[in-house]
C-alpha positions in Angstrom: -25.3 48.4 -31.4 -23.8 44.9 -31.1 -20.5 46.4 -29.9 -22.4 48.4 -27.2 -24.4 45.4 -26.1 -21.2 43.3 -25.8 -19.4 46.0 -23.9 -22.2 46.3 -21.4 -22.7 42.6 -21.1 -19.1 41.9 -20.2 -18.9 45.0 -17.9 -21.9 44.0 -15.9 -20.2 41.0 -14.4 -16.6 41.9 -13.6 -15.7 38.5 -12.0 -16.8 36.5 -15.1 -14.4 35.6 -17.9 -16.5 35.6 -21.0 -15.8 33.2 -23.9 -16.8 34.0 -27.4 -19.5 31.3 -27.1 -20.9 32.6 -23.8 -21.2 36.1 -25.3 -22.7 34.7 -28.5 -25.3 32.8 -26.3 -26.3 36.0 -24.6 -26.2 38.3 -27.7 -27.4 35.8 -30.3 -25.5 37.4 -33.2 -22.9 35.3 -35.0 -19.8 33.9 -33.4 -17.6 35.6 -36.0 -19.1 39.0 -35.3 -18.9 38.5 -31.5 -15.2 37.6 -31.8 -14.5 40.6 -34.0 -16.1 43.0 -31.5 -14.5 41.4 -28.5 -11.1 41.8 -30.2 -11.9 45.4 -31.1 -13.0 46.2 -27.5 -9.8 44.6 -26.2 -7.6 46.6 -28.6 -9.4 49.8 -27.5 -8.6 49.0 -23.9 -12.3 48.7 -22.9 -12.0 45.1 -21.9 -9.2 42.7 -21.2 -8.3 39.6 -23.2 -7.4 36.7 -20.9 -4.9 34.2 -22.3 -6.1 31.5 -19.9 -7.0 29.4 -18.2 -9.7 30.1 -18.7 -9.2 32.0 -21.9 -11.7 34.8 -22.6 -12.6 38.4 -22.0 -13.4 40.4 -18.9 -13.5 44.1 -17.9 -10.2 45.8 -17.4 -8.8 46.9 -14.1 -9.3 50.7 -14.6 -11.9 51.8 -12.0 -12.6 55.1 -13.7 -13.4 53.2 -16.9 -15.7 50.9 -14.9 -17.5 53.9 -13.6 -17.9 55.4 -17.0 -19.2 52.2 -18.5 -21.6 51.7 -15.6 -23.0 55.3 -16.2 -23.4 54.4 -19.9 -25.2 51.3 -18.9 -27.6 53.2 -16.7 -28.2 55.8 -19.4 -28.8 53.1 -22.0 -31.4 51.4 -19.7 -33.1 54.8 -19.0 -33.1 56.2 -22.6 -32.1 53.5 -25.1 -33.6 55.3 -28.1 -31.6 58.4 -27.4 -28.4 56.4 -27.2 -29.3 54.6 -30.5 -30.1 57.9 -32.1 -26.7 59.3 -31.0 -24.9 56.3 -32.5 -26.6 56.6 -35.9 -26.9 60.4 -36.1 -24.5 61.5 -38.8 -25.3 65.2 -39.5 -23.9 66.6 -36.3 -20.5 66.3 -34.6 -20.1 62.8 -33.2 -19.0 63.8 -29.8 -21.8 66.4 -29.4 -24.4 63.9 -30.6 -23.2 61.3 -28.2 -23.2 63.8 -25.3 -26.7 65.0 -26.2 -28.0 61.5 -26.1 -27.5 61.4 -22.4 -29.3 64.6 -21.5 -32.3 63.4 -19.7 -35.1 65.9 -19.5 -36.6 66.4 -16.1 -40.4 66.2 -16.1 -42.2 69.6 -16.5 -43.7 70.4 -13.1 -46.3 72.7 -14.6 -48.1 69.9 -16.4 
């Protein structure tokens, strides 16, 4: 969950270069954990590590990735429990569980 929160935080403000301390101040985890997740997200290509100045992290330049992360952010705001369930659900295929978390039911018009 911390990794998701960090990814969404950094992605929401593409013009900001986030330091480990500024992410820590927003997430309120531990600086070591924040640094580990920022490094992991950068290795995965989900964010970009800036060597400076200023040193820090920001969203990458891939517009398609920005759109995907923005969609994830909207889904997480609309149905956070479903996203959390998909992350922690272990009995089904990971990809299917993740996809299922974003199926938003339309209200039943007969009720």
